[in-house]
N, C-alpha and C positions, 0 to 999 in steps of 0.2 A: 364470726367466732370472737367471743369477748372474754376478758379476764375478770374475775371477781376480786376486788381489792380487799385485802385483809390487813388492816393497819398499814405497815410499810412493806407488806409482802403481797403476793398475788397467787391465786389458785387457778390452775389450768382448767379449762372446761372439761367436764366429765359427763358421760352419757347419763349416769344415774348418780346424783349427788347425795342420795340416801345410802349410807353404808352401814354395815353391821359392825359391832365392836371388833369382830375378828378381822375385818377388812381395814380397820383403822390404820394399821402400820403401812399397808400397801398404799392407802390414800395419801400418806405423808409424802410419797414420791412426787405427787402433783403440786406440792407447795413450793412456790417461788419466792425468793427474797427480793427480787427486782426483775423487771421485764427482761426476758432472755436468759435468766438463770436456769441452769440445768443441775438439780441436786444430784450428787453422786456419793456413793459409799466409799470408805477408805480403800477397799479392794479395787473399786472402779478407778479411783484416782491413781493407784499404783499402776494399773494397766495403761491408763491414759498417759501417765508420765513416761513409762518405758517406751510406748509406741511413738509418742511425740518426740522423745529424745533421739530415738533412732532416725526418724525421718528428718529432724532438724539438723543432725550431723551429716546425713546423707546429702541433703539439699538445704543449705542455710537460708536460701531465699524462699523457703516454704514458711511464710510468715504466719500462716494459720497454725502450723505445728509448733512454731516458736511461741506463739501466744498460749496454746494449750499447756505447753511445758511450764511457762511462767506461772500460770494459774494453779496448776496442780502440785507444784513443788515450793511455792513461795510464801506459804502462810506465815511462817515465823518472821521472815524478812519484812513482809507487808505489815505485820503488827508493829514491828520496830519502827518502820517508816511512818505509820499512822501516829504512833506515840510522839515521834519527833515533830510532826505537823501539829499535833494537839498542844504541844508545849512552846510553840513559836507563834507570835501574834499574826504574822502574815500567813503561815501555814494553817493556823486555826481558821482564819477567814476563808481560806480556800476550801477547807473541809465543810464550812457552813454554807458557802455560796455555790459550790460545785460548778465552777466554770468549765466549759468545754472548748477545745480548740478544733474548730471545724470550719469549712468554707462558709457555712451559714452564719458563723459567729465572727468571722474576720472581715474587716473592711480592706480587702486586698488592694483595691484601687488607691485607697488612702495610704496604705503602707508603701505602695510603689512610689508615691509622691513624697515620701520622707527623704531627707538628705542622705547621701551615701555615708556609710559608717554607723548609722543608727541601727538599733537592734531590729526594728520592724522592717526597714528597707533590706537589710542583709538577710533576714529570714525569708522574705519573699524572693530575693535573688537566689537563695539556696533552693527553694521550691522550684523555681523556673529552670535553673541550671541543671538540676538533677531530675526534672520531670516527675516530681513526687507531689502527693496531695495529702493533707492532714486527714482527709476522709477515708484513707485506706487503712486506718488503724482498726483492728478487729474489736468488736464489742466483747465484753467480759461475759463468760458463761459459767465457769466452774468454781468460782470463789464463793464459799458458803458464808459470806458475811457482807452485808450491803455496803458498809463503809469501806471495808478493805477492797471491795470490788471497784469503788471509785478511786482508791489510791492507785491500784494498778492501771486503771484506765488513764488516770492523770499521768502516770509514768510513761505510758505509751504515747500520749499526745504531746509530751514535752521532749520526746526523743529527737525529733527534727530540730528543736530549739537547741538541744545539746550539740548536734552536728554544727549548727551555726556558731555557737559560742566556742566550740573546740576547734573550729576551722577545718573540719574533716569532711571529705566527700562521701558519697554513698557506695563507693566501690568496696571490695573485700577488705583492703587495707584500712580504709577509713572506718568501716563498720567494726573491725576488730579493735581498733584504738578506742572508739566510743564504748565498746563493750568492756574494755579494761577499766575505763573511767567509771562506768555505771556499776561494774562489779564491786569496786571499792566503795562507791557511794551508797549502793542499795543492799548489797549482800544477797541479791536474788540469785538462786542457783542457775537459772537460765542465763544470766549475764556471765557468771563464772564459767559455765560450760562453753559459751560462745567465745570468751576471752582465751580459754585454754586450748580449745580445739580448732578455733577459726584459723589460726596461722598455718595449719597443715596444707591449705590450698594456695599459699603464697609461694612465689618463686624465690630463689636464693637471695636475689638482690633486695627484694622487698622484705624478706624475712630478716635480713641483716639490719635494715633501716628500722624495722619494727622493734627488734630486740635491743638494739644499741641506743636508739633515740626515743622512739615513740612510746614504748611501754613504760620506761622510767618516768617520762614526762606525764603520761596519763595517770600513773599510780600516785605520783607526787601531787598532781592537781586534785585527784579524787580525795586524797587524805587532807589536803589543805583547804578544800572548798567546804562551805556550809552545805547543809542538805539542799539539793537542788529543787526539791519539791516544796520548799518553803518560800518560793519567790512567785509572786503574782505577775507572771510575764505579760499578761494582757494589759497591765498598767504601765509597762516599761518600754513600749515600742519606740518612743522618742528618745530614750536613753541610748548613749553610744555603746557599741559592743565592748569597747575597751573599758569603759567605766563599769559596765555590768559584770564583766569578767573580774575586774578588781574587787567589786563589792562581794561577789560570790566567793572569790578566792581561787579562780582558775588562772593558772599561769599562762603567759603568752605562748601560743602554740608554735611549734617548730614548722618550718616549711617542708612540704612533702611534694 
């Protein structure tokens, strides 16, 4: 089964590529803006948003539902992020070169050999300690703009880098803190929803730590920091975490 490329888009294989004018509208449903793209109508997006929001709240670890929610509700925020990247030299370079953070693009052995405290070494330590992989990030399907699809893919792939820079683990408390930071940074409804409703699963002690210490710090850091998508992290592995935090504007994280 092969795709026929149409400029920067793709057309799904069809049993009969000769269509009548009356069938032209139906044929549009087979047009892809990028590999894996699933075109959807506004009504379909509403239904996907509602269903994915319910499932994401019911089970925050359903990353597939969280991904669908981000794609179907984030068009305005993604355009704003894209514009910030376009107007920043480093962000513009990222948009042009489209780097990906995957095991196939990372020199994991080389990163493990970097000195302690460097960004690359601490990122790999985070992956090892939490038994996570950059390859688990879901591919984009429902964003109806090829460039915006890359923006949200980039956001997903730097999520673990944010954990590293913010010093947060992947447990529920750490995820909620990162979501507060990302909500301030990106304005994505998915992040706002996770930040607001994520704490309901925390016990009283952790909730007190979150509200008294971690949320104020995350909000202040999010407001103080430059747009985190405007940093070409792949070129900064040898930079220390502390200096990169300072450059971005992330405040030193509290101990948890």
